[in-house]
C-alpha positions as CSV (number, residue, x, y, z in Angstrom):
1,M,18.3,17.7,-0.9
2,S,21.5,15.9,-1.3
3,A,22.7,14.1,-4.4
4,T,22.3,10.8,-2.4
5,D,18.8,11.9,-1.4
6,A,17.8,12.6,-4.9
7,K,19.1,9.3,-6.2
8,I,17.3,7.4,-3.5
9,A,14.0,9.3,-4.3
10,T,14.6,8.4,-8.0
11,L,15.0,4.6,-6.9
12,K,11.9,4.9,-4.6
13,S,9.7,6.4,-7.4
14,H,10.9,3.8,-10.0
15,I,10.1,0.7,-7.6
16,V,6.9,2.2,-6.5
17,Q,5.7,2.9,-10.1
18,S,6.8,-0.7,-11.3
19,A,5.0,-2.3,-8.3
20,S,1.8,-0.4,-8.9
21,S,1.7,-0.6,-12.7
22,S,-1.6,-1.8,-13.8
23,R,-0.4,-3.3,-17.0
24,P,0.7,-6.9,-17.1
25,R,4.3,-7.4,-16.8
26,D,6.9,-10.0,-16.4
27,D,8.2,-9.8,-12.8
28,N,11.6,-11.0,-13.8
29,A,12.0,-8.0,-16.3
30,S,10.6,-5.6,-13.7
31,D,13.2,-6.9,-11.0
32,L,16.0,-6.6,-13.6
33,D,15.0,-3.1,-14.4
34,D,15.1,-2.2,-10.7
35,E,18.4,-3.9,-10.3
36,E,19.9,-2.0,-13.4
37,L,18.7,1.2,-11.7
38,F,20.3,0.2,-8.4
39,A,23.5,-0.5,-10.0
40,Q,23.6,2.7,-11.9
41,L,22.9,4.7,-8.7
42,E,25.4,2.5,-6.8
43,E,28.1,3.2,-9.4
44,E,27.4,7.1,-9.4
45,L,27.8,7.0,-5.5
46,E,31.0,4.9,-5.9
47,N,32.5,7.8,-8.0
48,D,31.9,10.4,-5.3
49,S,35.3,11.8,-4.4
50,N,34.2,12.0,-0.6
51,A,34.9,8.4,0.7
52,E,32.8,8.9,3.9
53,L,29.9,10.3,2.0
54,R,30.3,7.5,-0.6
55,E,30.2,4.8,1.9
56,H,27.2,6.1,3.7
57,G,25.3,6.7,0.5
58,I,25.9,3.1,-0.8
59,K,24.8,1.6,2.5
60,R,21.7,3.8,2.8
61,L,20.9,3.0,-0.9
62,Q,21.2,-0.7,-0.2
63,R,18.9,-0.4,2.9
64,E,16.2,1.5,1.0
65,M,16.4,-1.0,-2.0
66,Q,16.0,-3.8,0.4
67,Q,13.1,-2.3,2.2
68,L,11.3,-1.4,-1.0
69,Q,11.6,-4.8,-2.5
70,Q,10.4,-6.4,0.4
71,M,7.2,-4.2,0.5
72,K,6.8,-4.8,-3.1
73,S,7.0,-8.4,-3.0
74,S,4.6,-8.5,0.1
75,G,1.9,-6.8,-2.0
76,H,2.3,-3.1,-1.4
77,G,1.1,-1.0,-4.4
78,R,-1.6,-3.5,-5.2
79,Y,-5.1,-4.3,-4.1
80,D,-5.1,-8.0,-3.2
81,E,-7.6,-10.5,-2.1
82,L,-6.9,-12.9,0.9
83,T,-8.9,-15.9,1.5
84,D,-7.4,-17.5,4.5
85,E,-8.5,-15.9,7.8
86,K,-5.2,-16.6,9.6
87,E,-3.4,-14.8,6.9
88,V,-5.7,-11.9,7.0
89,I,-5.2,-11.6,10.9
90,R,-1.3,-12.0,10.4
91,T,-1.2,-9.4,7.6
92,S,-3.2,-6.9,9.5
93,A,-1.2,-7.3,12.6
94,N,2.1,-7.0,10.7
95,E,1.6,-4.2,8.5
96,P,2.3,-0.6,10.0
97,R,-0.8,0.6,7.9
98,C,-3.4,-1.8,6.4
99,I,-6.8,-1.2,4.9
100,I,-9.3,-4.2,4.5
101,H,-12.4,-4.3,2.7
102,F,-14.8,-6.8,4.0
103,Y,-17.0,-7.5,1.0
104,H,-19.9,-10.0,-0.3
105,S,-19.8,-10.7,-4.0
106,K,-23.7,-10.2,-4.3
107,F,-23.4,-6.4,-3.1
108,K,-23.2,-4.1,-5.8
109,R,-21.8,-1.3,-3.4
110,C,-19.2,-3.7,-2.7
111,E,-18.0,-3.6,-6.2
112,I,-18.0,0.2,-6.2
113,M,-15.9,0.2,-3.1
114,D,-13.4,-2.2,-4.8
115,K,-13.2,0.2,-7.8
116,H,-12.1,3.2,-5.5
117,L,-9.8,1.2,-3.4
118,A,-8.0,-0.3,-6.4
119,K,-7.3,3.2,-7.6
120,L,-5.8,4.3,-4.2
121,A,-3.6,1.3,-3.6
122,P,-0.9,2.2,-6.2
123,K,-0.9,5.8,-5.0
124,Y,-0.3,4.9,-1.4
125,F,2.5,2.3,-1.5
126,G,3.2,2.4,2.3
127,T,-0.2,1.2,3.0
128,R,-1.2,-2.4,2.4
129,F,-4.7,-2.5,0.7
130,L,-6.7,-5.9,0.8
131,R,-10.2,-7.3,0.3
132,V,-11.7,-10.3,1.9
133,F,-14.8,-12.2,1.4
134,V,-16.9,-12.1,4.6
135,E,-17.9,-15.8,4.3
136,N,-14.2,-16.7,4.4
137,V,-13.5,-14.9,7.7
138,P,-16.4,-15.6,10.0
139,W,-14.5,-15.0,13.1
140,L,-13.1,-11.7,12.2
141,V,-16.5,-10.5,11.1
142,E,-17.9,-11.4,14.5
143,K,-14.9,-10.0,16.5
144,L,-14.9,-6.7,14.5
145,A,-18.8,-6.5,14.7
146,I,-19.2,-6.1,11.0
147,Q,-22.9,-6.0,10.3
148,V,-23.2,-3.5,7.3
149,L,-21.5,-4.0,3.9
150,P,-19.4,-2.6,2.5
151,C,-17.1,-2.2,5.4
152,V,-13.6,-0.9,5.2
153,V,-11.5,-1.3,8.4
154,C,-8.3,0.5,8.8
155,F,-5.5,-0.9,10.9
156,M,-2.4,0.7,12.3
157,D,0.2,-1.7,13.7
158,G,-2.4,-4.3,14.3
159,V,-5.0,-2.2,16.0
160,T,-8.3,-1.0,14.5
161,K,-8.2,2.7,14.2
162,D,-11.1,3.6,11.8
163,R,-13.8,2.2,9.5
164,L,-16.0,3.2,6.8
165,V,-19.5,1.5,6.9
166,G,-21.6,1.8,3.8
167,F,-21.5,5.1,1.8
168,E,-22.9,7.5,4.5
169,E,-19.6,9.4,5.1
170,L,-19.1,9.3,1.1
171,G,-22.1,11.3,0.0
172,N,-24.5,8.5,0.6
173,N,-24.7,7.5,-3.2
174,D,-23.2,5.1,-5.6
175,E,-21.4,8.0,-7.7
176,F,-18.9,9.4,-5.3
177,E,-15.4,10.3,-6.4
178,T,-12.3,8.5,-5.5
179,A,-11.0,11.8,-4.2
180,T,-13.9,11.8,-1.7
181,M,-12.7,8.4,-0.3
182,E,-9.1,9.6,-0.4
183,W,-10.0,12.7,1.5
184,R,-11.9,10.7,4.1
185,L,-9.0,8.3,4.7
186,L,-6.4,11.2,4.8
187,N,-8.5,13.3,7.3
188,C,-9.6,10.7,9.9
189,G,-7.5,12.3,12.6
190,K,-3.9,11.3,14.1
191,H,-4.7,7.7,13.1
192,C,-4.5,8.3,9.4
193,P,-4.4,4.8,7.6
194,V,-2.9,6.2,4.4
195,S,0.7,7.4,4.4
196,D,1.7,10.5,2.5
197,A,5.3,9.6,2.9
198,W,4.9,6.9,0.3
199,Q,2.6,8.7,-2.0
200,H,3.7,9.2,-5.6
């Protein structure tokens, strides 16, 4: 790994961790920390004696920073709820990897599923994790033929690739570990909805 790669890895790690931090934080302070880290890394690259490597490193660092900030601001690293059906459709269509939990507030097993997905969302920054209340998205529920809850649907580039229905594949009991769900999502074949590349 080159010095530039190491610096960019440090930046990614910092942004991913600040995006997925479960503690309340002032977004302006967090952005300032990211900007300070970026400025420090940029300064180190500017002091590199090789002009070509210096220029390439700075441009690459700027691209990475922009991409990570964009992902962070769009909800990556968090487990968010969407209430507008059009927004759910737009988000699932535009994200390279997206996992959506279709839930009902009266179902205890939906609460259990929420708990596990909320733990996985910060770990897999490259995958967008969402929850939607089924009564808010009747067209989608019908289109995806969702009949049993909880139902977790995995999308890649806007196409449904996988789904978890109920707890059958998770040991069929309420006490399954988050690692069981993680393993299931990581091992669903070539259409894996979670991305190791953004894991931290």
